[in-house]
N, C-alpha and C positions, 0 to 999 in steps of 0.2 A: 504494500500500500504506500503510495507516495505521500509526501507531507501534506499536500492540499486535501487529499481524501481523508487522511487521519484527522486533520483539523476539523473538517466538516462533520465527520462521523463520531468524534470523541464525545461521549455523553457529558463529561465534566466541562469541556469547552463549550458545548451547547448550553449547558445550565448556566455557566458564568456569563455568557453573552445575554441570555434571557434575564438573569437577575440584575444585570447592569441596566437593562431597559426598564425593568420593574422600578428601579430607583428613579427613573425619569417620569413615572406616573402612569405607566400602562399596566393593565391587569394581566395576571398570569393566563387566564383563559384566552384573552385576545392574543397574547404573545405566542401561546402554544399552537394556535391555528396555523402559523407559518414558520414558527421557530424550530420545528422538528424536521424540516427538509434536510436530507442528507444523513439523518440519524437512522440506523437500522431499526426495523420494527421491534426486535428483541430488546433494544436499549431505550426505546421511547418511554416505557414505564419508569425506567431508572431516572431519566431526565425529569419527568414529572415529579417523582419522589424528591429529587434534589430541590426543585423549584418550590414546591409546596412546603417541604420541610424547612428550608431556610427562611421562607416567608413567615411560617408559623412561629419560629423561634428567633427571628432576627434580633429583637431587642436584647435577648439574653446572649446570643452569640456575639453581638457587637460589644456588649459589656465585657465579655471574656477576652475578645480580641483587643480591646482597649487596654486591658491589664498586661497584655503580652507585647504590645507595640510601644517602642520608645517615642514614636511620633505618629500621628494619624496618616493614613494613606491619602494621597492627594485625590480630590474629586474626579480628576480626569482619568485616574487609574481605577475606574469602577470595576473592571474585570478582575483585577488583582484583589480588590476588597472582596468581591464575590467569591473568589477561590479560597480566600482565608476563611470566610464564613462557611463555605461548603466543606472544607477540610474539617473544621470543628464540628459541623453537623454530623459528618460521618463518624467521627470518633466518639461523639456523645450519644447519638440517637440511632445509629444504624449498626447492623451486624457485619459490616465490612471489616475484614481483618485490618487491624491498625496499621501494619506495615504497608498493606495495599492501599489504604486510604491516603497515607502520606505520599507514597510513591506516585500514585496515579494523579493526585492533585498537583504535585510538583511537575509531573510530565505535562499536564494541561497548561501550566505556565510556560513551559518551553514551546509547546505547540502554538501558543498565542504570541510567541516571540517576546515575552516579558522576561528576558534573561536576567535583568537586574533583580527580579523578584523571586527567582528560583531558590536561592540560598535563604532569603528571608522567610518564604513560606515553609521550607523544610525545617529551619531552625524553630520557627514559631510553633508548628504542629508538634515537633518533638519535645519542646519545652512544656507544651500543654500536657502531653502524656506524663511527664515527670511530676508536674505540679497539679495534676487533675483535681484531686480532692480539695485542695486549698482554693483553687480558682472557682470551682463550682460552689463552694461554701460562700465565697465572697459575692458571687452573683446572686445566690439565693437570699442573701441578707437584705437585698433591696427588692420590694414588691414589684417594681417596674420590670426588673430583669427576671425575677422569680416567675412571674406570670406572663412575661414577654408581651407587655402591652404599653402603648404610649400613655404618658401621664394624664392627658385630658380624659381618655377613656376610663382609666382606673378611677379617676375622681368621680366621673359621672355614674359608673356602675356602683361604686360604694355609696353614693348619695341616694340613688334610686332603689337599690336593693341591699340595705344595710345588713339584713340577716342572711343573704345568699351570695354576696359578691364574690367570695373566695371560690365557692363551688361553681359559679358562673364562669369565672376566669379559667379555672382548671378544666372545665368541660370544653371551653373554647379552644384549648390546646390539644384536645383529644382527636383521634381519627374518627370521622363520621361513619356511621354504618350505611350500608346500601339498603334502602327501604323500597318496598314495592307497593303499588296500588293495584289490587286485583279488580278487574272489570266485573263487577257483580251483575251486570246485565248479560254477561257471556258465561260466567261460571261462578260458583260460590267460592269463598275463601278456602273451605275444606277441600273442595275438588281441586283447586289449584295447588294446595299443599301436597295433595297426593301426586299430582304431576311432577312437582319438584322432587318429592321423595323418590319417585320412579327414576328420575334423572340423576339421583345421588346428590341433590342439592339441599343443604340444610337451611331451614327457615323456621321462624317462630312468629306467632301473631303479635301485633302491636296493641297493647291495652288501649281501650277507649276508641279505637279506630277500626270499625267493622271491615273495611277493605284493606287494612294495612298488614304487611309482613316485613320482617327484617331478616336479611340473609346472614348466615353464619360467616360467610366470606364474600367480599365484593367480586363481581365477575362482569364480563362483557354482556351488556343488555341483550345484544343480538343472539346470545346463546341461551336465553331464558325460554323455556317451553311456551309456545304461543305468542311470543312477543311481537313478531311481525304481523300476526293476525289480530292484534289488539286485545288479547286476553289479559294482559298485564302491562303496567307502566312503571317507570322508576319515578318515585315521588316520596319525599319525606313524610313521615306520619303526621307531623304538625300541620303541614300544608293540606293534608287530606281532611282536616276538620272542617274546612270552609264549606264544602258542598252540603254537609249535613246541617250546618247552622243556617243555611239559606232556606231550609224547609221547602224544597222544590215540589211543585205540583204539575201534573201534565197540562200542557197547553199554555203555561205561563210565558210571558215575554220577559227575557232575562238579559241583562247587560253585564258583560265582563269588561269593565272600563279600562283596565290596564292589563291586558290579557297575556302579553308575551312572557314566556315562551309557550304558553298554552296548557300547562299541566292542570290548572284548576278548570279551564274551559272544558278539557276532556272529561274531567270528573263530573262536571255539571251535566254533560250530555249522557254520561253513563248512568246518572242517578235518576233522571226523569225525562219524559218526552216533551221538552220545552223548546221554545223558539229562542235560540241564543244569538246574540250579537257580540262577537269578540272584537274589541277595538283596542288599538294601541297606537302610540305616537310614532314608534320606530318602524318604518316600512320594511326594513331588512329583517327585523326580528319577527315580524308578522308571518314571514315565510315559515318560521319554526312552528307557529300556531297552525298553519295549514297542514304542514307535514304531520303534526301530532294528531290532528283531527282525521286526516286521511287514513292514517294507520289504524285508528279506532273504527273507521268505517262510518263516521257520523258527519252530518252536514250542519254548518252554521254560517251566518253572515260574518265574514272576516273583513273588517274595514279599518282604514287608517284614519286617525283623528286625534285631536288634542282634548283630553278630558278637562283641562283647565279652561278651554274655550270651545264648548260644544257647538258644532255647526254641521250642516249636512243632513242627509236623510235619517241617519241613526239618532240625531239629536232632535228630530221633529216628532218623535213618539215618546210615550211614557212606558215604564216598565214595572212589572210586578216585583221583580227582584233585581238588585244591583249589587254586584261584587266589586268593591273598590280596594284593590290591592295596590296601595300607593307607593311610589318611589320613596325609599327611606335610607337610613344609614346602614342597614343590613347588619347591625351589630348582633343580631340573634343567629346569624348563619356563618359566623367567623370560622368555625371549625371546618366548614366546607370551602370557604373562601378566605384563607388566612391573610391574603394580601390586603384585605379591608383594613387591617391594623396599620398598614403602611400607606395606603392610598387615601384613607379618610382623614380629615382634619377637623378640629373642634369648630372652626368657623364654617364648615359645611352644614352643620346641623341647623342653625337658624334659617338658612336658605331653604333647606328641605322642609322644615316646619311651615314656613310661609307658603311653599308650593303645595304641600298637602292640604292646608286649609283652603287654599284657592280652589283646588280640585274638588274637595268635599262640598264647598258652597256652590260650585258650578254644576255639579252632577245632581245635587239634591232635587232640583225642580223636575228632573226626568223621572222621579219615582212617583208612582201612582199613590193616591190616598189609600191608606191601609197596607201599602207595600212595605218591603223590608230592604234596607241597605246594610250590607256587611262591610265594615271598615276593617282593613287588614294591613298589618306591617310585619316585616321580619326584623323589627327593631326591639331593643330592650330599654330604650330611653323614654322616660315618662312624657317628655315634651312632645314626642311624636305619637304617643299612644293615648293614655287616659287624659293627659293635658290637652291634647288636640281635640278629642271628642267632647270633653267637658266644655271647652270654649265654644264649640259649635252648638251644643245644646243650649248654652246660655243665650246664643244669638238667634236660634231658630225656634220660634214658638210652636211650629207644627211638627217638631221632632221630639221623640222621647226614646229613652233607652229601653230595650227589651233585655232584661237580665238573662244571662246565659246560665241555665241550670246544668251544672256539669261537675264531675268529680275528677276532671283532669286540670292540670295547670294551677294557676294562682288567681284568685279573685282580686281585682283591682278596684279602685274607687269608681271607675267606669270600665266595663269590659273584663276580659280575662286573658291571661298571659301564660304561655308555656315557656319554660327556660331550657337552654341547651342541655340535653341529656335526660330530661324528664321523659320516662318511658320511651327512650331512644330518640325522642323528637328534637328538632331544632327549636329556636326561640321565635315564637309567633305571638302577635297580639291580635285579638278579635273583639270587636264591639258591634252589637246588633242595634240598629236604629230603625224605629217605625215612624211612618208619617201619619200623623193624627188626621 
């Protein structure tokens, strides 16, 4: 293999390049769409593990690297910084043999032609091995590096969840399970469990979620029995609560106002014979909605539009049910998207809160009297959740809360919240609003 081919196909080189771009503000999911070109199929999972792992633990890894470096790495040398963090991640969190982790990370620096950094990386990683316990103890003495979170997020979680903040942050650093939504219109959960068992796939029911299963081990969705025929979908158990809370009845007009990528839209269509309008602002992501609905064999009106400024045919009718899964800080799904900790900033939250309120006020007139709107976020922050809904209720005389009677999650002053790890679920907030 020539040098160019080795450079393109080396998984640590690929990961270092992607992690450098992550520091520029791009998400891992977007980067991986094109960043795996040239990487062999067998190594692509390893690159993903490197990228998600370093993103998950970056504040802790940076704290340890800072103890080992005599001076910081210059910002223009982002790939070298990424290799240092990647080497530490392998030594702390992976089962890679220590000598191989050091040697392969040093080799990646050579391939990147960072000859000045070869000795530095080698010495730093070897010193970490010698002083491992002391360095880890120093890192764990500070909550920011112990839980690998930015300071603003630690402060907000402690304030909003004083009795749960540590378990929330610990769960956010865990590996998320692969959860399934059984299409109950096509087969029962018990029938699908039998299909999985026949295929040698271990799964268990998710409590409180009639359609939910969690796999013993993640796998390629295409290999699930009946996946291409729409008998099952991949969806977190917390997200599956939405369809049941809508109390869907045949023939109803239903609006999914922020529908992409379409998981909840599909669940709505599986739950009842309704007339669904799936709307989203992002025309590109709407294609995912169409693909998901096509795989399930169901038909809905899929339209591009702005929930904050309703206009067009979809906005000229009223609906019996509205699902409003608004854009949010996504702090409840950090274990699935650890780069949120790096990409989100404290100053982003007020703008999100303002946008959510605008969308809620704009969509409310589209709800029929006696209808139900389900306000949803995957946030853990009270400003986006109960605070948002409480402000709306104070301003809308024709709106009232319909209390959610449930034994899942946590009752809030308004609405109900699941926390990451609750019965395998991610962190979701739900509030049911009725129009008087």
